[in-house]
C-alpha positions in Angstrom: 23.3 57.7 -32.8 21.2 59.8 -29.6 18.1 58.6 -31.5 19.2 55.3 -31.9 20.2 54.8 -28.4 16.3 56.5 -27.5 14.9 53.8 -29.9 17.1 50.8 -28.5 16.0 51.4 -25.2 12.3 51.9 -26.4 12.6 48.4 -28.1 14.1 46.8 -24.7 11.2 48.5 -22.5 8.5 46.9 -24.9 10.3 44.1 -25.3 10.4 43.7 -21.1 6.6 45.1 -20.7 5.6 42.3 -23.2 7.4 39.6 -21.7 6.0 40.2 -18.3 2.6 40.6 -19.8 2.9 37.5 -21.4 3.8 36.1 -18.0 1.2 37.5 -16.2 -1.3 36.4 -18.9 -0.4 32.9 -18.4 -0.2 32.9 -14.5 -4.3 35.0 -14.9 -5.2 31.7 -17.0 -3.8 29.2 -14.9 -5.7 30.9 -12.1 -8.8 30.7 -14.3 -8.3 27.1 -15.6 -8.6 25.9 -11.8 -11.2 28.2 -10.8 -13.5 27.0 -13.8 -12.8 23.3 -12.9 -13.8 23.9 -9.0 -17.3 25.5 -10.7 -17.8 22.2 -13.2 -17.0 20.1 -9.9 -19.8 21.9 -7.8 -22.2 21.2 -10.8 -21.2 17.7 -11.0 -19.5 17.9 -14.6 -16.6 16.0 -14.6 -16.1 15.7 -18.0 -15.2 19.9 -18.3 -13.9 20.1 -14.8 -10.9 16.9 -16.2 -10.3 18.8 -19.4 -9.4 22.3 -17.3 -7.7 20.5 -15.1 -5.5 18.8 -17.6 -4.6 22.1 -19.5 -3.8 23.7 -16.1 -1.4 20.7 -15.3 -0.1 20.4 -19.0 0.8 24.3 -19.0 2.2 23.9 -14.7 2.7 20.7 -13.7 3.4 22.0 -10.5 0.5 23.3 -9.7 -0.4 22.1 -6.5 -4.3 23.1 -6.5 -4.8 21.4 -9.7 -3.5 18.2 -9.1 -5.6 18.1 -5.9 -8.7 18.8 -7.7 -7.4 16.2 -9.9 -7.2 14.1 -6.8 -10.5 14.5 -6.0 -12.0 14.0 -9.1 -10.7 10.5 -10.0 -11.9 9.6 -6.0 -15.6 10.5 -7.1 -15.0 7.9 -9.7 -13.1 5.4 -8.1 -10.5 5.5 -10.5 -6.9 3.9 -9.5 -5.4 7.4 -10.6 -6.5 8.7 -7.5 -3.6 7.2 -6.0 -1.4 8.8 -7.9 -3.0 12.2 -8.3 -2.7 12.1 -4.0 0.9 11.1 -4.5 2.2 13.9 -6.9 0.4 16.3 -4.1 2.5 14.8 -1.9 5.6 15.3 -4.1 5.0 18.8 -4.3 4.0 19.4 -0.6 5.8 16.5 1.5 5.5 18.5 4.7 1.5 18.8 4.6 0.0 16.8 7.5 -3.6 17.2 5.6 -2.0 16.0 1.8 -0.7 13.2 3.5 -3.3 12.0 5.7 -5.7 12.5 2.1 -3.0 10.2 0.6 -3.4 7.6 3.2 -6.7 7.6 2.9 -6.8 7.0 -0.7 -4.3 4.3 -0.6 -6.7 2.7 2.2 -9.6 2.5 -0.4 -7.6 1.2 -2.9 -5.9 -1.3 -0.8 -2.3 -0.1 -1.1 -1.6 -0.8 2.8 2.2 0.1 2.4 1.7 3.3 0.4 -0.6 4.2 3.5 1.8 3.3 5.6 4.6 5.0 4.0 2.2 8.3 4.1 1.9 8.1 7.5 5.5 7.4 8.3 6.3 10.8 6.9 4.1 12.8 9.1 5.5 15.6 11.3 5.6 14.1 14.8 3.7 17.3 15.8 1.1 16.0 13.2 1.1 12.7 14.9 -0.1 14.3 17.9 -3.3 14.7 16.1 -6.8 12.8 16.5 -7.1 13.1 12.9 -3.6 11.2 12.2 -4.3 8.6 15.0 -8.3 7.8 13.7 -6.4 6.8 10.5 -3.3 5.1 11.5 -5.9 2.8 13.2 -7.7 2.4 9.7 -4.7 1.2 8.7 -3.5 -1.1 12.0 -6.7 -2.5 12.0 -5.8 -4.3 8.4 -1.9 -4.5 8.6 -0.8 -3.8 12.2 -0.8 -6.3 15.1 -3.5 -7.3 17.2 -4.3 -4.2 19.9 -2.8 -1.6 17.2 -5.5 -0.3 15.9 -7.4 0.0 19.3 -4.2 1.8 20.8 -4.7 4.7 18.0 -8.3 5.3 18.4 -7.9 5.2 22.3 -5.5 7.7 21.9 -7.8 9.3 19.2 -10.6 9.7 22.1 -8.0 10.7 24.7 -6.9 14.0 22.3 -10.3 14.4 21.5 -13.1 13.2 24.0 -16.0 15.1 21.9 -14.6 13.5 18.6 -17.8 11.1 18.0 -15.9 9.7 14.9 -13.0 8.5 17.3 -15.9 7.3 19.9 -17.5 4.6 16.9 -13.8 3.6 15.8 -13.2 2.5 18.9 -16.0 1.0 19.3 -15.9 -0.9 15.9 -12.5 -2.4 16.9 -13.8 -3.4 19.8 -16.4 -5.7 17.9 -13.8 -7.4 16.5 -12.7 -8.9 19.8 -13.5 -12.6 20.8 -13.5 -10.9 24.0 -16.7 -11.1 26.1 -16.1 -7.7 27.8 -14.9 -5.8 24.4 -17.6 -7.2 22.4 -20.6 -5.6 25.2 -18.2 -2.7 25.5 -19.0 -1.7 21.5 -22.0 -2.9 21.6 -23.0 -0.5 24.2 -21.2 2.4 22.2 -22.5 1.6 19.4 -26.3 1.8 20.6 -25.7 4.8 22.5 -24.8 6.4 19.2 -27.0 4.8 16.9 -29.9 7.8 16.7 -26.8 10.7 16.3 -27.6 13.0 13.9 -24.4 12.7 12.3 -22.9 9.4 12.7 -26.1 7.2 13.6 -25.8 5.5 10.2 -22.6 4.8 10.7 -23.3 3.6 14.4 -26.3 1.1 13.0 -24.1 0.3 9.7 -21.6 -1.4 12.2 -24.4 -2.8 14.5 -25.7 -4.4 11.0 -22.4 -5.8 10.1 -22.0 -7.2 13.7 -25.5 -9.1 13.4 -24.3 -10.7 10.3 -20.9 -11.6 11.5 -22.9 -13.2 14.3 -25.9 -15.2 11.7 -28.6 -13.2 13.5 -29.8 -12.4 9.9 -33.1 -11.4 10.2 -32.1 -8.8 13.2 -29.7 -7.5 10.6 -32.3 -7.3 7.6 -34.5 -5.4 10.2 -31.5 -2.6 11.2 -30.8 -2.8 7.5 -34.1 -1.5 6.1 -34.1 1.0 9.1 -30.8 2.2 7.8 -32.0 3.0 4.0 -34.3 5.1 5.7 -31.9 7.6 7.1 -31.6 10.2 4.6 -28.0 10.3 4.8 -27.8 6.6 4.3 -24.9 5.7 1.3 -24.8 3.4 -1.8 -23.0 0.6 0.5 -26.0 0.8 2.5 -27.6 -0.9 -0.2 -25.3 -3.3 -0.8 -25.1 -4.5 2.3 -28.9 -5.4 2.3 -27.9 -6.7 -0.9 -25.7 -9.5 1.3 -28.2 -10.2 4.0 -30.9 -10.8 1.2 -28.5 -13.2 -0.6 -27.9 -15.3 2.8 -31.4 -15.5 3.6 -32.0 -16.6 0.0 -35.0 -13.9 -0.3 -37.1 -13.6 -3.2 -36.6 -10.1 -3.2 -33.0 -9.8 -3.9 -33.1 -10.0 -8.0 -35.3 -6.6 -7.8 -33.2 -5.1 -5.4 -30.1 -5.9 -7.6 -31.7 -4.5 -10.5 -32.5 -1.5 -8.7 -28.7 -0.7 -7.8 -27.8 -1.4 -11.0 -30.3 1.5 -12.8 -28.6 3.8 -10.1 -25.0 2.9 -10.9 -25.0 3.5 -14.4 -24.7 7.0 -14.2 -22.2 6.6 -11.0 -19.0 5.5 -11.6 -18.1 5.4 -7.9 -21.6 3.2 -7.1 -20.8 1.1 -10.3 -17.3 0.3 -8.8 -19.1 -0.9 -5.7 -21.2 -2.4 -6.9 -19.1 -4.9 -9.2 -16.7 -5.4 -6.6 -19.8 -6.5 -4.8 -21.2 -9.1 -7.3 -17.1 -10.2 -7.8 -16.8 -10.9 -3.9 -20.3 -12.8 -3.7 -19.0 -14.9 -6.8 -20.7 -13.2 -9.6 -18.2 -12.3 -11.7 -19.8 -14.1 -14.6 -23.1 -11.6 -14.1 -21.2 -8.5 -13.6 -19.3 -8.7 -17.0 -22.7 -9.3 -18.9 -24.1 -6.1 -16.8 -20.8 -4.1 -18.0 -21.1 -5.2 -21.4 -24.7 -4.0 -21.6 -23.6 -0.8 -20.8 -23.5 2.3 -23.1 -20.6 2.2 -24.8 -18.7 5.5 -23.3 -19.6 3.9 -19.5 -18.2 0.5 -20.6 -14.8 1.7 -22.0 -14.3 4.6 -19.0 -11.4 4.1 -16.9 -13.0 1.9 -13.8 -15.8 0.2 -15.8 -12.7 -1.0 -18.4 -10.7 -2.1 -15.0 -13.7 -4.1 -13.4 -14.3 -6.1 -16.9 -10.6 -7.1 -16.9 -10.9 -8.2 -13.4 -14.1 -10.0 -14.2 -12.6 -12.1 -17.5 -9.7 -12.7 -14.9 -11.9 -13.9 -12.3 -13.7 -16.3 -15.1 -10.2 -17.4 -16.5 -11.7 -16.2 -19.6 -8.0 -15.1 -21.3 -8.6 -15.0 -24.7 -11.8 -13.0 -24.1 -10.0 -11.1 -21.9 -7.1 -10.5 -24.7 -9.5 -9.4 -27.0 -11.1 -6.5 -24.7 -8.0 -5.2 -24.0 -6.7 -5.4 -27.5 -9.3 -2.8 -28.5 -9.3 -0.3 -25.6 -7.2 2.4 -24.5 -7.2 3.2 -20.1 -5.9 6.9 -20.8 -3.9 7.5 -17.3 -3.6 4.1 -16.4 -3.1 2.7 -19.5 -0.3 0.7 -18.0 -2.5 -1.4 -16.4 -4.4 -2.4 -19.5 -1.0 -3.7 -20.7 0.0 -5.4 -17.0 -3.6 -7.0 -17.6 -2.8 -7.9 -21.6 0.7 -9.3 -20.6 -1.2 -12.0 -18.1 -4.1 -13.0 -20.8 -0.9 -13.5 -22.8 1.1 -15.7 -20.7 -2.0 -17.6 -19.4 -2.3 -18.7 -23.0 1.3 -19.6 -23.1 2.1 -16.5 -25.5 5.5 -16.2 -23.5 7.1 -13.5 -25.6 4.3 -11.7 -26.6 3.7 -11.6 -22.6 7.2 -10.4 -21.8 6.9 -7.6 -24.6 3.9 -6.6 -23.0 5.2 -6.5 -19.1 8.2 -4.5 -20.5 5.7 -1.6 -22.3 3.4 -1.7 -18.9 6.7 -1.2 -17.0 7.7 1.4 -19.4 4.4 3.4 -19.5 4.3 3.5 -15.7 7.6 6.0 -16.3 9.0 5.3 -13.0 6.3 6.8 -11.0 5.8 5.4 -7.5 2.5 5.0 -7.5 2.3 3.5 -10.7 5.0 0.9 -9.8 2.8 0.1 -6.8 0.1 -0.4 -8.8 2.3 -2.9 -11.0 3.6 -4.8 -7.8 -0.1 -5.1 -6.3 -0.8 -7.1 -9.6 2.0 -8.8 -9.6 1.9 -10.0 -6.1 -2.2 -11.1 -6.6 -0.8 -13.0 -9.7 2.2 -15.0 -7.8 4.7 -13.3 -10.3 7.8 -13.9 -8.4 10.5 -13.1 -10.8 8.3 -9.3 -11.8 8.0 -8.7 -8.1 11.5 -9.2 -7.3 12.7 -6.6 -10.5 9.6 -4.4 -9.4 11.2 -4.4 -6.2 14.7 -3.6 -7.1 13.3 -0.5 -9.1 12.1 1.1 -5.7 15.3 0.3 -4.2 16.9 2.0 -6.6 14.5 4.9 -7.6 13.3 5.2 -4.1 15.5 4.3 -1.2 14.1 6.2 1.3 11.1 3.4 0.7 12.4 0.8 3.2 9.8 -1.7 2.8 10.8 -2.8 -0.5 14.4 -3.5 0.9 12.8 -5.2 3.9 10.3 -7.5 1.2 13.5 -8.4 -0.9 15.7 -9.6 1.9 12.8 -11.6 3.4 12.3 -12.7 -0.2 16.5 -14.2 -0.8 16.2 -15.5 3.1 13.0 -17.9 2.1 14.9 -19.0 -0.9 18.2 -19.2 0.2 20.0 -16.6 -2.0 22.9 -15.7 0.2 24.4 -13.8 -3.1 21.4 -11.4 -3.7 21.7 -10.9 0.1 24.7 -9.7 0.0 23.8 -7.5 -3.3 21.0 -5.8 -1.1 22.4 -4.9 1.8 25.5 -3.2 0.1 23.1 -1.1 -1.9 21.3 -0.4 1.4 24.3 0.1 3.5 25.5 2.8 0.6 21.7 4.4 1.5 21.9 3.9 5.3 25.7 4.0 6.0 24.9 4.8 9.6 23.1 1.7 10.5 24.0 -0.8 12.6 21.5 -3.3 11.5 22.3 -2.7 7.8 26.0 -2.7 8.6 25.7 -6.3 11.1 23.8 -8.0 7.9 26.3 -6.9 5.3 29.0 -8.4 7.4 27.3 -11.3 7.5 26.6 -12.1 4.4 30.0 -10.9 3.2 30.9 -13.1 6.2 29.4 -16.6 4.4 30.7 -15.6 0.6 34.0 -14.5 2.0 33.6 -11.0 0.2 36.4 -9.5 1.7 36.1 -6.5 -0.1 33.2 -5.5 2.0 35.4 -5.5 4.9 33.4 -7.8 6.6 35.4 -8.6 10.0 35.7 -4.5 10.2 32.1 -4.3 9.7 31.3 -7.0 12.4 33.1 -5.5 15.2 31.9 -2.0 14.7 28.3 -3.5 14.5 29.3 -5.8 17.9 31.1 -2.7 19.6 27.4 -0.6 19.1 25.5 -2.9 21.2 27.3 -5.9 22.7 24.0 -7.4 23.7 22.4 -7.5 20.7 22.4 -11.2 19.9 22.3 -10.8 16.2 25.3 -8.5 16.4 27.3 -10.4 18.8 26.7 -13.7 16.7 27.7 -12.5 13.2 30.8 -11.0 15.2 31.7 -14.5 16.6 31.5 -15.9 13.2 33.9 -13.6 12.3 36.0 -14.4 15.2 35.7 -18.2 14.2 36.6 -17.3 10.7 39.8 -16.0 11.9 40.9 -19.1 14.1 39.7 -17.5 17.1 36.9 -20.1 18.0 37.3 -19.8 22.0 37.3 -15.8 21.5 34.0 -16.3 19.5 32.5 -18.6 22.0 32.9 -15.9 24.6 31.3 -13.3 23.1 28.0 -15.5 23.1 29.0 -16.9 26.4 27.9 -12.8 27.7 24.4 -13.4 26.2 21.4 -13.5 28.0 20.1 -17.1 28.4 17.1 -16.1 26.6 19.0 -15.3 23.2 19.6 -19.1 22.5 15.7 -19.4 22.2 16.1 -18.0 18.8 17.1 -21.4 16.6 19.7 -19.1 14.5 21.5 -17.9 17.6 21.1 -21.6 19.1 22.9 -23.0 16.1 25.8 -20.9 16.0 26.1 -21.4 20.0 25.6 -25.4 19.6 28.5 -25.3 16.7 30.9 -23.1 18.7 30.7 -25.1 22.0 31.7 -28.2 20.0 34.2 -26.2 18.1 35.7 -25.5 21.5 35.6 -29.1 23.3 32.2 -29.3 25.1 30.2 -31.4 22.8 28.0 -32.3 25.9 26.6 -28.7 26.6 26.1 -28.2 23.0 24.0 -31.3 22.9 21.1 -29.7 25.0 20.9 -26.4 22.0 20.6 -28.6 19.0 17.2 -29.8 18.6 16.3 -26.0 18.9 19.4 -25.5 16.4 17.9 -27.9 13.8 14.9 -25.8 12.9 16.8 -22.6 12.3 16.1 -21.6 8.9 19.9 -21.4 7.7 21.6 -19.8 4.3 23.3 -22.7 2.7 26.5 -21.0 3.6 25.4 -21.4 7.1 24.8 -24.9 6.6 28.3 -25.7 5.0 30.0 -24.0 8.3 27.4 -25.7 10.8 27.9 -29.1 9.1 29.6 -30.4 12.4 26.4 -30.5 14.3 
């Protein structure tokens, strides 16, 4: 018995040692795969780096360093997958400021401005006090924000880090976008001061060149472009800028310059992407497609080149050609985009059933991943597919309720299309996500009042919102409607009478005020608001209530 017990103990010891030994080996192999990937990246061997990272992520999908390297690899080739991998990194490390800023930068390059804004919104308060944050926030604001917001961010970056030349140049660039003569002069002066700076001189000269192009000073722009290309740190985009200038000047050197760019772009996915986008934006999509089709087959079938070819077919409305092209390819990580483009080609050929099947396949292939769904949403926006856009927005509302932009977009859509029932459904969901939001509570109350949805307790919600902020004109209007529907029109008018006069400059507020004035026998005073009230974008149920105007 004693020997048996000893034997069992020995077996257990060996089993435990074997288990931990195996675990140790797995961890060691994971580290080695990531290390090997770094070595391959340093040697610009993207294929073997990808294979190493793919094995590492398959073994451990939560390896944040492997995901970061995969993002870098995708960025280098300008693949749309870069956004997906950067988003994955943020999911694994949501409190990392640097990872969020990297995501915002990639999203900006990919023109996914909602993703860039969301990434910046999640940055901690301390992270938002850095010059780097304000530089990136300024770049996003220069595309999406109101006038002055970008300048405010860049000015703050300069204030935080006065010696930061990148912040200085960003501020100068924003000033160049102004029509104000003083701002233009300040921007040009700053850039001319920086054009010989060893680190960012090329950036300053590039912006001065672009400024000359904008103001049709083309000979001067060409001269500065030539100076820019002589710099050792000139980038491929500088060559494309020169192509644009040569094209505007109808210069005989254009064809030779394009051919030289094409030769260099064949072996560089990032350059290939930039060149084809330049051709498309220059109205040369047919030429771009012919060139893509002349490339070696392994280049043609790479993700960036394949996606660009699909765009070229689309620009030419060659839907049968696009269908044939897409039916003979697979796009790896972004195959959901291939199916989306295929759905479009079929729809354009009036093959509705087949198109719907492909679109549903594309959404399914996106796998409920935020970045993939955002990519599909970007396409439906460009293609103006209203139904599919709404469906995707509802996916965000349900899968990612923290993405408030999706709620706002749906609300805007339903208001503009006069769909009160859909608004009620949306605000019901929104109230579940943000039960403490007074604005959401007020909007839910208003839509429920209009539809007589008493199960939502609209009168209680309207009162709660109003008590929170009695001077808020929207809350007061909702509460006034609530009182009117309870046959308390005199009390309702008293609520609106307490608002500031400026509140009635809003046509919707003016419409309710005019209605309640008439309901209380003051038709003469109501007349002074009716012209403005006529401009109110009212919902059908509101028009029915206010039809006495």
